[in-house]
N, CA and C of each residue as an Amber inpcrd file, in Angstrom:
protein
   660
 -48.6830000 -45.0070000  83.1330000 -48.8690000 -43.7390000  82.4100000
 -49.6470000 -43.0110000  83.6100000 -49.3140000 -41.8010000  83.9300000
 -49.9720000 -41.0190000  84.7630000 -51.0030000 -40.1410000  84.0460000
 -52.2980000 -40.6240000  84.0260000 -53.2720000 -39.7250000  83.5500000
 -53.4040000 -38.3510000  84.0840000 -53.4100000 -38.3610000  85.3180000
 -53.4630000 -36.9680000  85.9940000 -52.4680000 -36.0540000  85.6400000
 -51.4250000 -36.4370000  85.5210000 -50.1110000 -35.5670000  85.1740000
 -50.4890000 -35.3210000  83.4590000 -50.8380000 -36.0820000  82.8620000
 -51.1270000 -35.8460000  81.4160000 -52.1500000 -34.6700000  81.2180000
 -53.4280000 -34.8620000  82.1270000 -54.1470000 -33.7380000  82.0430000
 -53.8060000 -32.4670000  82.3090000 -53.0990000 -32.3930000  83.6130000
 -52.7950000 -31.1810000  84.0310000 -51.6110000 -30.5220000  83.1350000
 -50.8260000 -31.2690000  82.4740000 -49.9990000 -30.9950000  81.5020000
 -50.5670000 -30.2010000  80.2780000 -51.8740000 -31.0540000  79.8120000
 -52.6110000 -30.6190000  78.4650000 -53.3790000 -29.4070000  78.8330000
 -53.7160000 -28.9860000  80.0760000 -54.5450000 -27.6950000  80.4770000
 -53.3390000 -26.6860000  80.6250000 -52.3040000 -27.0470000  81.1890000
 -51.3690000 -26.1030000  81.1990000 -50.7790000 -25.6030000  79.7970000
 -50.5450000 -26.4910000  78.9900000 -49.9920000 -25.9900000  77.6530000
 -51.0210000 -25.2500000  76.8300000 -52.4630000 -25.6440000  77.0500000
 -53.3430000 -24.8970000  76.0980000 -53.3400000 -23.5040000  76.5610000
 -53.2740000 -23.3130000  78.1000000 -53.3240000 -22.0090000  78.6380000
 -52.0710000 -21.2290000  78.4730000 -50.8580000 -21.7060000  78.2750000
 -49.8700000 -21.0500000  77.9430000 -49.6450000 -20.6130000  76.5590000
 -49.8510000 -21.6640000  75.6530000 -49.7570000 -21.1540000  74.1790000
 -50.9500000 -20.2760000  73.7690000 -52.1150000 -20.5130000  74.3220000
 -53.0430000 -19.5560000  74.0250000 -53.4060000 -19.2840000  72.5380000
 -53.9090000 -20.5770000  71.9130000 -54.2900000 -20.6140000  70.3530000
 -55.2870000 -19.3300000  70.0720000 -56.4180000 -18.9560000  70.6880000
 -57.0810000 -18.0900000  70.1320000 -56.5430000 -16.6590000  70.4920000
 -55.7290000 -16.5400000  71.3860000 -55.1000000 -15.1060000  71.6860000
 -53.9780000 -14.9140000  70.5370000 -53.5880000 -16.0600000  69.8410000
 -52.4570000 -15.6890000  68.6240000 -53.0410000 -15.4590000  67.3440000
 -54.4440000 -15.4730000  67.3700000 -55.1600000 -15.3510000  66.0760000
 -54.9170000 -13.8800000  65.8450000 -54.9130000 -12.7990000  66.4470000
 -54.6580000 -11.4410000  65.9520000 -53.3500000 -11.1240000  65.4270000
 -52.1840000 -11.7790000  65.9040000 -50.9300000 -11.5650000  65.5830000
 -50.7080000 -12.4350000  64.3610000 -51.2460000 -13.6930000  64.2610000
 -51.4310000 -14.4290000  63.1710000 -51.6220000 -13.9710000  61.9500000
 -52.7760000 -13.2810000  62.0440000 -53.5580000 -12.4940000  60.8040000
 -52.6710000 -11.3740000  60.6600000 -52.0230000 -10.4610000  61.4060000
 -51.3250000  -9.3450000  60.9140000 -49.9460000  -9.9930000  60.3170000
 -49.5310000 -11.1650000  60.5180000 -48.3360000 -11.6090000  59.8430000
 -48.4590000 -12.4140000  58.7100000 -49.7180000 -13.0800000  58.4440000
 -49.6220000 -13.8010000  57.4150000 -51.1440000 -13.6260000  56.6330000
 -51.8740000 -12.4780000  57.0550000 -53.1930000 -12.1450000  56.6260000
 -53.1200000 -12.0400000  55.1240000 -52.1440000 -11.5500000  54.4410000
 -52.0540000 -11.1400000  53.1810000 -51.7750000 -12.3300000  52.0290000
 -51.4590000 -13.4530000  52.8290000 -50.8270000 -14.8620000  51.8810000
 -52.1310000 -15.5870000  51.6190000 -52.0190000 -16.5030000  50.4120000
 -52.9290000 -17.3510000  49.9890000 -53.2520000 -18.3550000  50.9280000
 -54.6460000 -18.8690000  50.8900000 -54.9270000 -19.7890000  51.9150000
 -54.0950000 -21.0390000  52.0500000 -53.5920000 -21.4080000  50.8380000
 -52.7540000 -22.8100000  50.6800000 -51.3210000 -22.4160000  51.4610000
 -50.9570000 -21.1500000  51.0480000 -49.5090000 -20.7160000  51.6550000
 -49.8380000 -20.6100000  53.1260000 -50.7230000 -20.0820000  53.5290000
 -51.0210000 -19.8710000  54.9880000 -51.0300000 -21.1200000  55.6780000
 -51.4830000 -22.3100000  55.1500000 -51.6990000 -23.5320000  55.7630000
 -50.1630000 -24.0710000  56.0470000 -49.3140000 -23.9650000  54.9760000
 -48.0090000 -24.2880000  54.8380000 -47.2920000 -23.4860000  56.2180000
 -47.5080000 -22.3400000  56.1800000 -46.7590000 -21.4420000  57.0910000
 -46.9990000 -22.1200000  58.3030000 -48.4710000 -22.3160000  58.8760000
 -48.9180000 -22.6840000  59.8450000 -48.2050000 -24.1680000  60.1380000
 -48.1590000 -24.9200000  59.3260000 -47.3680000 -26.1780000  59.5710000
 -46.0830000 -26.1260000  60.0120000 -45.4940000 -25.3200000  59.3340000
 -43.9750000 -24.8460000  59.6900000 -43.8020000 -24.2160000  60.9380000
 -44.5690000 -23.3530000  61.4640000 -44.4250000 -22.4150000  62.6570000
 -44.8340000 -23.5140000  63.7180000 -45.7960000 -24.3110000  63.6970000
 -46.3970000 -25.1920000  64.7320000 -45.5300000 -26.3830000  64.7590000
 -45.1220000 -26.9350000  63.7200000 -44.1000000 -27.9960000  63.5160000
 -42.6820000 -27.8490000  64.1960000 -42.2410000 -26.5020000  63.9540000
 -40.7720000 -26.1440000  64.5620000 -40.9520000 -26.0540000  66.1200000
 -42.0750000 -25.2810000  66.5760000 -42.2560000 -24.9990000  67.9360000
 -42.4370000 -26.4810000  68.6910000 -43.3320000 -27.6130000  67.8430000
 -43.6080000 -28.9280000  68.5420000 -41.9410000 -29.5280000  68.6990000
 -41.4010000 -29.4370000  67.9290000 -40.2000000 -30.3730000  67.9050000
 -39.0820000 -29.9100000  68.7620000 -39.1540000 -28.4230000  69.0200000
 -38.3470000 -27.8540000  70.1360000 -38.7590000 -28.2550000  71.5480000
 -40.2200000 -28.2040000  71.5970000 -40.6160000 -28.6420000  72.8860000
 -40.6970000 -30.0910000  73.2470000 -40.7580000 -30.9720000  72.1250000
 -40.6180000 -32.4240000  72.1300000 -39.2150000 -32.8520000  72.6720000
 -38.3380000 -32.2910000  72.1550000 -37.0240000 -32.4200000  72.5470000
 -36.7580000 -31.9380000  74.1430000 -37.3280000 -30.6430000  74.4890000
 -37.2710000 -30.5960000  76.1190000 -37.9160000 -31.3550000  76.7920000
 -39.2330000 -31.9020000  76.4490000 -39.9740000 -32.5860000  77.3060000
 -39.3680000 -34.0830000  77.6110000 -38.4170000 -34.4430000  76.7730000
 -37.7910000 -35.6150000  76.9280000 -36.2850000 -35.4720000  77.5120000
 -35.6450000 -34.5240000  76.9870000 -34.2070000 -34.4400000  77.3820000
 -33.9470000 -32.9650000  77.9570000 -34.7950000 -32.1910000  78.1430000
 -34.6710000 -30.7180000  78.5870000 -33.8310000 -30.6520000  79.6610000
 -34.1330000 -31.3500000  80.7170000 -33.4680000 -31.2250000  82.0940000
 -32.0420000 -31.5910000  81.9490000 -31.7090000 -32.5460000  81.0770000
 -30.3310000 -32.9440000  80.8420000 -29.5820000 -32.0450000  80.1590000
 -30.2330000 -31.1650000  79.2820000 -29.6850000 -30.2130000  78.4230000
 -29.3050000 -29.1540000  79.2690000 -29.9900000 -28.7810000  80.2190000
 -29.8630000 -27.5960000  81.3520000 -28.6200000 -28.0640000  82.2930000
 -28.6940000 -29.2710000  82.6320000 -27.4740000 -29.8670000  83.4120000
 -26.2040000 -29.9330000  82.6840000 -26.1590000 -30.2000000  81.2850000
 -25.1160000 -30.2990000  80.8250000 -24.4290000 -28.9910000  80.5200000
 -25.1210000 -27.8780000  80.2300000 -24.8340000 -26.4390000  80.3490000
 -24.5730000 -25.9260000  81.6330000 -24.9500000 -26.6260000  82.4830000
 -24.9560000 -26.0250000  83.9730000 -25.9660000 -24.8280000  84.2670000
 -27.0170000 -24.8510000  83.5460000 -27.9370000 -23.9440000  83.4040000
 -29.3630000 -24.1730000  84.5030000 -29.4520000 -23.1750000  85.7540000
 -30.5350000 -23.4990000  86.4830000 -31.9720000 -22.9540000  85.8700000
 -32.9170000 -23.6970000  86.4060000 -34.1360000 -23.2040000  85.6610000
 -34.7930000 -21.9800000  86.1510000 -34.2110000 -21.3770000  87.1970000
 -34.5330000 -19.9650000  87.5570000 -33.7530000 -19.0150000  86.4920000
 -32.6120000 -19.3650000  86.2710000 -31.9070000 -18.5200000  85.3220000
 -32.5060000 -18.3960000  83.9060000 -32.9610000 -19.7700000  83.7710000
 -33.6200000 -19.8650000  82.2780000 -34.9850000 -18.8510000  82.2010000
 -35.3890000 -18.9400000  83.4500000 -36.7060000 -18.2440000  83.5350000
 -36.3200000 -16.5180000  83.1900000 -35.2490000 -16.1650000  83.9750000
 -34.8560000 -14.8510000  83.5650000 -34.6150000 -14.4710000  82.2030000
 -33.8240000 -15.3240000  81.6040000 -33.2850000 -15.1300000  80.2400000
 -34.4450000 -15.2830000  79.3110000 -35.2870000 -16.0600000  79.4480000
 -36.5910000 -16.4500000  78.7400000 -37.4160000 -15.3100000  78.5990000
 -37.6820000 -14.6420000  80.0790000 -38.4630000 -13.5350000  80.2930000
 -38.0970000 -12.3400000  79.5960000 -36.6540000 -11.9750000  79.5640000
 -36.2090000 -11.0790000  79.0720000 -36.4560000 -10.8150000  77.2150000
 -36.1050000 -12.0760000  76.9160000 -36.6760000 -12.3590000  75.3340000
 -37.9370000 -12.0750000  75.1510000 -38.9400000 -12.6760000  76.1310000
 -40.3810000 -12.3750000  75.9790000 -40.8460000 -10.7620000  76.1920000
 -40.1230000 -10.3760000  77.0080000 -40.2410000  -8.7460000  77.2420000
 -40.1140000  -7.9880000  76.0000000 -39.0470000  -8.4960000  75.2470000
 -38.7860000  -7.4780000  74.0860000 -39.7210000  -7.7960000  73.1970000
 -40.3490000  -9.1780000  72.8960000 -41.5770000  -9.1970000  72.2150000
 -42.6410000  -8.5160000  72.3530000 -42.9380000  -8.4550000  73.7590000
 -44.0790000  -7.7600000  74.1650000 -43.9810000  -6.2470000  73.7310000
 -43.0560000  -5.6890000  73.9660000 -42.8770000  -4.3220000  73.7700000
 -43.0400000  -3.9910000  72.3140000 -42.3150000  -4.9560000  71.5890000
 -42.6360000  -4.5510000  70.2930000 -43.8790000  -4.9090000  69.7020000
 -44.7090000  -5.8000000  70.2170000 -46.2350000  -5.9620000  69.9410000
 -46.8570000  -4.8070000  70.2990000 -46.7520000  -4.2560000  71.5490000
 -47.5390000  -2.9210000  71.9160000 -47.0620000  -2.0830000  70.9060000
 -45.7630000  -1.7860000  70.6220000 -45.5480000  -0.6620000  69.4920000
 -45.7150000  -0.8830000  68.1330000 -46.1150000  -2.3630000  67.8990000
 -46.7330000  -2.5330000  66.5210000 -45.6460000  -3.0600000  65.5990000
 -44.4330000  -3.3560000  66.2070000 -43.3720000  -3.5810000  65.4450000
 -43.1710000  -5.1580000  65.0970000 -43.7450000  -5.9730000  66.0540000
 -43.5800000  -7.5350000  66.2610000 -44.3230000  -7.7700000  64.9640000
 -45.4250000  -7.3490000  64.4790000 -46.2230000  -7.9180000  63.4240000
 -45.9790000  -6.9350000  62.2350000 -44.8640000  -6.2510000  62.0620000
 -44.7920000  -5.4090000  60.9760000 -43.7520000  -6.1940000  60.3170000
 -43.7410000  -6.6040000  58.9290000 -42.8140000  -7.1950000  58.1340000
 -42.2460000  -6.3340000  57.2110000 -40.7990000  -6.1280000  57.1020000
 -40.3170000  -5.1150000  56.2500000 -40.4410000  -5.4250000  54.7800000
 -40.7520000  -6.7570000  54.5730000 -41.3650000  -6.9850000  53.1360000
 -42.0160000  -8.1750000  53.0810000 -43.2530000  -7.9040000  52.5590000
 -44.0760000  -8.9000000  52.5410000 -44.4540000  -9.6190000  51.1340000
 -43.7060000  -9.2220000  49.9640000 -44.0330000  -9.5280000  48.9220000
 -43.1290000 -10.5160000  48.1820000 -43.2220000 -11.9250000  48.8720000
 -42.3510000 -12.8480000  48.3630000 -42.6000000 -13.4380000  47.0690000
 -41.5380000 -13.9880000  46.4490000 -41.5630000 -14.4580000  45.0720000
 -40.9660000 -15.7220000  45.0250000 -41.9630000 -16.7980000  44.6910000
 -41.3610000 -18.1240000  44.5420000 -41.9740000 -18.9330000  43.4880000
 -41.4890000 -19.9210000  43.3640000 -42.1540000 -20.8770000  42.2260000
 -43.1530000 -21.8950000  42.5550000 -43.3280000 -21.8630000  44.0410000
 -44.4730000 -22.6030000  44.3020000 -45.0450000 -22.3730000  45.8610000
 -46.3270000 -22.7270000  46.0190000 -46.6670000 -22.5050000  47.6170000
 -45.7800000 -22.8690000  48.6950000 -44.9800000 -23.7670000  48.6650000
 -44.0350000 -24.2220000  49.6460000 -42.8790000 -23.3040000  49.7160000
 -42.5630000 -22.8800000  48.4250000 -41.3790000 -21.9050000  48.5070000
 -41.8830000 -20.5370000  49.1430000 -42.9830000 -20.2440000  48.8260000
 -43.5680000 -18.8700000  49.2120000 -43.6500000 -18.9480000  50.6110000
 -44.2920000 -20.0440000  51.1990000 -44.3670000 -20.4070000  52.7080000
 -43.1540000 -20.1800000  53.3270000 -42.0930000 -20.9610000  53.0200000
 -40.6170000 -20.9370000  53.5000000 -40.1540000 -19.4830000  53.7640000
 -40.2740000 -18.7280000  52.5530000 -39.8690000 -17.5230000  52.5360000
 -40.5110000 -16.7230000  53.7060000 -41.8380000 -16.7540000  53.9420000
 -42.6210000 -16.0530000  54.9530000 -42.2400000 -16.4800000  56.3320000
 -41.9950000 -18.1060000  56.2960000 -41.7190000 -18.6030000  57.7020000
 -40.4330000 -18.2590000  58.1790000 -39.4520000 -17.7680000  57.3310000
 -38.1770000 -17.2760000  57.9200000 -38.3160000 -15.9170000  58.4130000
 -39.5110000 -15.1020000  58.0920000 -39.6150000 -13.8140000  58.5800000
 -40.6020000 -13.8150000  59.8740000 -41.2120000 -14.6920000  60.0190000
 -42.2910000 -14.8920000  61.1380000 -41.8190000 -15.9080000  62.2000000
 -40.4840000 -16.5000000  61.8950000 -39.9840000 -17.3130000  62.8760000
 -39.9930000 -16.6670000  64.3940000 -39.4020000 -15.5080000  64.4190000
 -39.3830000 -14.6520000  65.3340000 -40.1970000 -13.3350000  65.2210000
 -41.2420000 -13.0620000  66.0340000 -41.5300000 -13.6770000  67.4670000
 -42.4800000 -14.6610000  67.4210000 -43.1800000 -15.1740000  66.2640000
 -44.1680000 -16.1560000  66.2630000 -43.9540000 -17.4350000  66.8720000
 -42.7490000 -18.1080000  66.3010000 -42.4630000 -19.6810000  66.8880000
 -41.6620000 -19.4350000  68.1860000 -40.7690000 -18.6340000  67.9520000
 -39.6930000 -18.1130000  69.1080000 -39.9280000 -16.6970000  69.3360000
 -40.1820000 -16.3540000  70.5620000 -40.5100000 -16.7590000  71.7840000
 -41.9820000 -17.0390000  72.0990000 -42.9950000 -17.0400000  71.1300000
 -44.3740000 -17.2030000  71.6420000 -44.8750000 -18.4700000  71.6830000
 -44.4410000 -19.3480000  70.7590000 -44.9830000 -20.5950000  70.9730000
 -44.1280000 -21.7580000  71.7780000 -42.7600000 -21.2950000  71.4880000
 -41.7950000 -22.0950000  72.2790000 -40.9180000 -21.0530000  73.0040000
 -41.3550000 -20.3410000  73.6930000 -40.6700000 -19.3640000  74.7380000
 -40.3560000 -20.0950000  76.0870000 -40.3490000 -18.9290000  76.8680000
 -40.0970000 -19.2820000  78.4290000 -41.2390000 -19.8430000  79.0710000
 -42.5300000 -19.4890000  78.8170000 -43.6190000 -20.0450000  79.3020000
 -43.7120000 -21.5400000  79.0180000 -43.7320000 -21.6610000  77.5770000
 -43.9780000 -23.2060000  77.2890000 -42.7780000 -24.0360000  77.6600000
 -41.5380000 -23.4630000  77.5650000 -40.4100000 -24.3370000  78.1340000
 -40.0810000 -24.6120000  79.3080000 -40.4790000 -23.6900000  80.0930000
 -40.5170000 -23.9140000  81.6540000 -41.7130000 -24.7790000  82.0960000
 -42.8620000 -24.6430000  81.3580000 -43.8850000 -25.4500000  81.7730000
 -43.3620000 -27.1360000  81.4690000 -42.9500000 -27.3990000  80.2160000
 -42.4330000 -28.6110000  79.8060000 -41.5000000 -29.0300000  80.7710000
 -40.5600000 -28.3350000  81.1140000 -39.3630000 -28.7700000  81.9640000
 -39.9150000 -29.3420000  83.3230000 -41.0090000 -28.5040000  83.7100000
 -41.2780000 -28.7520000  85.1660000 -42.1720000 -30.1350000  85.2120000
 -43.2240000 -30.1490000  84.1190000 -43.8340000 -31.4860000  84.0200000
 -42.8500000 -32.6030000  83.6100000 -41.8230000 -32.3610000  82.7330000
 -41.0200000 -33.4530000  82.5140000 -40.0560000 -34.0140000  83.8830000
 -39.9350000 -33.0990000  84.5940000 -39.3860000 -33.6390000  85.9690000
 -40.3010000 -34.3390000  86.7950000 -41.7270000 -34.4140000  86.5590000
 -42.2870000 -35.1230000  87.3210000 -42.5550000 -36.6360000  86.8530000
 -42.0160000 -36.7040000  85.5250000 -42.0940000 -38.1230000  84.8550000
 -41.4110000 -38.9980000  85.6150000 -41.9430000 -40.2690000  85.9550000
 -41.4340000 -41.2920000  86.6750000 -41.0680000 -42.3720000  85.8490000
 -41.1920000 -42.4720000  84.6370000 -40.8530000 -43.6770000  83.7770000
 -41.0240000 -43.3500000  82.2180000 -40.6250000 -44.3970000  81.6530000
 -40.9380000 -44.2000000  80.1890000 -42.3020000 -43.8360000  79.6840000
 -43.1480000 -44.3470000  80.3220000 -44.6090000 -44.2280000  79.9030000
 -44.9760000 -42.7330000  80.2670000 -44.4090000 -42.2540000  81.3140000
 -44.7960000 -40.7850000  81.5400000 -44.4630000 -40.0040000  80.7910000
 -43.1590000 -40.2280000  80.1540000 -42.4940000 -39.3660000  78.8790000
 -43.2880000 -39.7210000  77.6360000 -43.9250000 -40.6300000  77.3510000
 -44.6950000 -41.0140000  76.4020000 -45.8260000 -40.2040000  76.3500000
 -46.6800000 -40.3840000  77.6490000 -47.6000000 -39.4670000  77.8130000
 -47.4070000 -37.8930000  77.7560000 -46.5280000 -37.3790000  78.1170000
 -46.3660000 -35.9490000  77.9340000 -45.8150000 -35.6870000  76.6320000
 -45.3970000 -36.5790000  75.8310000 -45.0010000 -36.3400000  74.3510000
 -46.4970000 -36.5920000  73.7260000 -47.4720000 -37.1690000  73.8250000
 -48.6080000 -37.3620000  73.4950000 -49.6230000 -36.0990000  73.8420000
 -49.3720000 -35.4200000  74.9150000 -49.8420000 -34.1930000  75.3230000
 -49.5090000 -32.9680000  74.3450000 -48.1970000 -33.2280000  73.9680000
 -47.6500000 -32.3400000  73.4440000 -48.3130000 -32.1120000  71.7160000
 -48.5300000 -33.3820000  71.2330000 -49.1890000 -33.7790000  69.8720000
 -50.6550000 -33.0420000  69.9220000 -51.0000000 -33.5980000  70.9370000
 -52.5050000 -32.9230000  71.2080000 -52.6890000 -31.4420000  71.2660000
 -51.9370000 -30.7640000  72.0280000 -51.8990000 -29.3730000  72.2720000
 -51.6760000 -28.6730000  70.9310000 -50.5490000 -29.0330000  70.3790000
 -50.0950000 -28.1610000  69.1390000 -51.0820000 -28.6350000  67.7460000
 -51.6880000 -29.8390000  68.0290000 -52.4190000 -30.3400000  66.7700000
 -53.9360000 -29.3480000  66.9900000 -54.2260000 -28.9720000  68.1660000
 -55.1900000 -28.1200000  68.3340000 -54.6720000 -26.7240000  67.9590000
 -53.7040000 -26.3780000  68.2050000 -53.0970000 -24.8520000  67.7520000
 -53.2820000 -24.7550000  66.1220000 -52.5930000 -25.9450000  65.6190000
 -52.6110000 -26.0500000  64.1910000 -54.0530000 -25.7340000  63.4340000
 -54.9120000 -26.5640000  64.0950000 -56.3970000 -26.3470000  63.5860000
 -56.9520000 -25.0320000  63.7740000 -56.7040000 -24.3700000  64.9320000
 -56.9030000 -22.9810000  65.1330000 -56.5650000 -21.9380000  64.1130000
 -55.1670000 -22.1780000  63.6650000 -54.6510000 -21.1470000  62.8130000
 -54.8630000 -21.2900000  61.6230000 -55.4080000 -22.5680000  60.9420000
 -55.7650000 -22.7580000  59.5210000 -57.1070000 -22.6460000  59.3690000
 -57.7680000 -22.5080000  60.6690000 -59.4200000 -22.0680000  60.5370000
 -59.7000000 -20.6440000  60.9510000 -58.4850000 -19.8900000  61.1850000
 -58.6740000 -18.4980000  61.4660000 -59.3960000 -17.6420000  60.6520000
 -59.5240000 -18.1150000  59.3250000 -60.0900000 -17.2110000  58.1620000
 -61.4340000 -16.9520000  58.3160000 -62.2940000 -18.3440000  59.0330000
 -63.4450000 -18.1490000  59.4780000 -64.0160000 -16.7630000  60.3120000
 -62.8900000 -16.7010000  61.2190000 -62.9760000 -15.4100000  62.2370000
 -62.8270000 -14.2150000  61.4360000 -61.6150000 -14.2920000  60.5740000
 -61.1160000 -12.8770000  60.0290000 -62.1550000 -12.3650000  59.1160000
 -63.0370000 -13.2200000  58.3390000 -63.8230000 -12.7580000  57.4170000
 -65.0380000 -11.7720000  58.2820000 -65.1960000 -12.2150000  59.1690000
 -66.3240000 -11.5380000  60.1770000 -65.8180000 -10.3510000  60.9630000
 -64.6550000 -10.1040000  60.9620000 -64.0220000  -9.3400000  62.0310000
 -63.1700000  -8.1250000  61.3460000 -63.3610000  -6.9700000  61.5240000
 -62.6160000  -5.7420000  60.9350000 -61.1840000  -5.9780000  61.3800000
 -60.3140000  -5.3830000  60.2460000 -58.7450000  -5.4290000  60.5390000
 -58.3540000  -4.7540000  61.8290000 -59.1850000  -3.7210000  62.1970000
 -58.7250000  -2.9250000  63.1960000 -58.8040000  -3.5980000  64.5470000
 -59.8670000  -4.4040000  64.4470000 -60.1250000  -5.2580000  65.7520000
 -58.6040000  -6.0870000  66.0140000 -58.1830000  -6.6480000  64.9600000
 -56.9400000  -7.3750000  65.2320000 -55.7040000  -6.6530000  65.6850000
 -55.6720000  -5.2870000  65.0390000 -54.5560000  -4.4080000  65.4100000
 -54.8480000  -4.1560000  66.9520000 -55.7560000  -3.8200000  67.3570000
 -56.0560000  -3.3880000  68.5060000 -55.7240000  -4.6030000  69.6850000
 -56.4200000  -5.8540000  69.2670000 -56.1630000  -7.2030000  70.1230000
 -54.5200000  -7.3810000  70.3260000 -54.0170000  -7.1560000  69.1020000
 -52.6540000  -7.4820000  69.0920000 -51.7200000  -6.6820000  70.1480000
 -52.2090000  -5.3720000  70.0580000 -51.4500000  -4.3560000  71.2580000
 -51.8700000  -4.9210000  72.5680000 -53.3040000  -5.2250000  72.7800000
 -53.5790000  -5.6420000  74.2440000 -52.9180000  -6.8930000  74.4530000
 -52.7620000  -8.0190000  73.6060000 -52.1160000  -9.1420000  73.8450000
 -50.4800000  -8.8940000  74.1830000 -49.9650000  -7.8060000  73.4460000
 -48.4740000  -7.3880000  73.8610000 -48.5730000  -7.0050000  75.4120000
 -49.4710000  -5.9970000  75.7810000 -49.2070000  -5.5790000  77.2560000
 -49.3830000  -6.9460000  78.1320000 -50.2260000  -8.0960000  77.8010000
 -50.3790000  -9.1970000  78.5710000 -49.1170000  -9.9730000  78.6370000
 -48.4450000 -10.1670000  77.4290000 -47.1840000 -10.7300000  77.0550000
 -46.0510000 -10.2420000  77.8910000 -46.0970000  -8.8530000  77.9550000
 -44.9780000  -8.0780000  78.5990000 -45.3390000  -8.2200000  80.2850000
 -46.6380000  -8.4310000  80.7200000 -46.7760000  -8.8020000  82.0960000
 -46.2390000 -10.1500000  82.4790000 -46.6200000 -10.9210000  81.6210000
 -45.9940000 -12.5750000  81.7210000 -44.7770000 -12.6070000  81.8370000
 -43.9180000 -11.7000000  81.0000000 -42.4790000 -11.7980000  80.8730000
 -41.7830000 -11.1430000  82.0770000 -42.4280000 -10.1600000  82.7710000
 -42.0600000  -9.6030000  83.8640000 -42.0380000 -10.5270000  85.0570000
 -43.3400000 -11.1320000  85.0700000 -43.5980000 -12.1810000  86.0860000
 -42.4770000 -13.3770000  86.0480000 -42.1860000 -13.9000000  84.8230000
 -41.1090000 -14.7820000  84.8280000 -39.9290000 -14.1890000  85.3860000
 -39.4290000 -12.9530000  84.9620000 -38.1240000 -12.5120000  85.1810000
 -38.1320000 -12.1750000  87.0800000 -39.4380000 -11.9590000  87.3520000
 -39.4220000 -11.7290000  89.0400000 -39.3400000 -12.8700000  89.5780000
 -40.1630000 -13.9690000  89.1700000 -39.9030000 -15.4470000  89.7760000
 -38.5190000 -15.7880000  89.7770000 -37.8540000 -15.5630000  88.6730000
 -36.4320000 -16.1840000  88.4400000 -35.5650000 -15.3540000  89.5910000
 -35.6630000 -14.1710000  89.5310000 -34.9480000 -13.2540000  90.3480000
 -34.9490000 -13.7060000  91.8640000 -36.4580000 -13.8530000  92.1690000
 -36.5600000 -14.0470000  93.3810000 -35.9640000 -15.5030000  93.8950000
 -35.8110000 -16.5870000  92.9650000 -35.3280000 -17.7060000  93.5290000
 -33.8600000 -17.6890000  93.3660000 -33.2770000 -16.6950000  92.4070000
 -31.6960000 -16.7190000  92.4750000 -31.1190000 -15.8420000  93.5780000
 -31.7990000 -14.8490000  93.7910000 -31.6860000 -13.7780000  95.1230000
 -32.7800000 -13.8430000  95.8630000 -32.8130000 -14.8650000  96.8150000
 -34.1620000 -14.9770000  97.6510000 -34.2680000 -13.5740000  98.5760000
 -33.3790000 -13.1300000  99.0020000 -33.4280000 -11.8840000  99.8490000
 -33.8290000 -10.6480000  99.1960000 -33.9150000 -10.4910000  97.9020000
 -34.1710000  -9.1550000  97.2290000 -35.6790000  -8.8310000  97.1810000
 -36.4850000  -9.7430000  97.4950000 -37.8440000  -9.3880000  97.6680000
 -38.3370000  -9.3920000  99.0710000 -37.3230000  -9.5270000 100.0180000
 -37.7150000  -9.3720000 101.4750000 -37.5420000  -7.8100000 101.8970000
 -38.4650000  -7.7170000 102.5610000 -38.4190000  -6.1780000 102.9930000
 -39.5390000  -5.4150000 102.7330000 -39.3190000  -4.0080000 103.0850000
 -40.7310000  -3.2370000 103.0180000 -40.7690000  -2.5700000 101.4670000
 -41.9760000  -2.2550000 100.9360000 -42.0550000  -1.9090000  99.4830000
 -41.5360000  -0.4770000  99.6420000 -40.7710000   0.0970000  98.6590000
 -40.3150000   1.1530000  98.3860000 -41.4540000   2.2160000  98.0940000
 -42.7030000   1.8420000  97.8090000 -43.7040000   2.6540000  97.5360000
 -44.6970000   2.9370000  98.5500000 -44.5030000   2.2340000  99.6410000
 -45.2430000   2.3520000 100.8930000 -44.5980000   3.4670000 101.8410000
């Protein structure tokens, strides 16, 4: 088991997922729900993202090979989806629910109904989007044996367990911060997400079409 590979993977995943940065949009999407319901939503959101990435960390490269998809093309497609999410965050649409008055017989049913509404953009593409998937695929490609794959899976457990703890503890921060602050930070985070999305698309385009980045800048 390559400990250095695991540590680098852990740091990369925490940086990509950015648990603290997700708190504003998490609040806007679930802040009106009861604490018990929010915990269940958090479990569903994080659990779904974790399962997706767990599959990709172990067999992701085989999936891409089966469908003859290059990682560069994956970056472009994923970056485009992330770009749409970033723009909607800036405009305030990503965290705006058409209906947030769910009716259910239990907390689990209420959580399931809300989860269906926040699956996009919270789980996909924010938690299991192009950044996380590309990172997972790149580190998966460095795995040399079974124990390395086990180590990478452990890293996913640790990083998403940390994310889950942040989300269920976010109420401590929300009690001391005005709602307007979360709105503003959601918009700022949207700009950052948009920039990251364009970066992924540029990297993918540069690798698919190596010559398109060569030459003098049009603005010079």
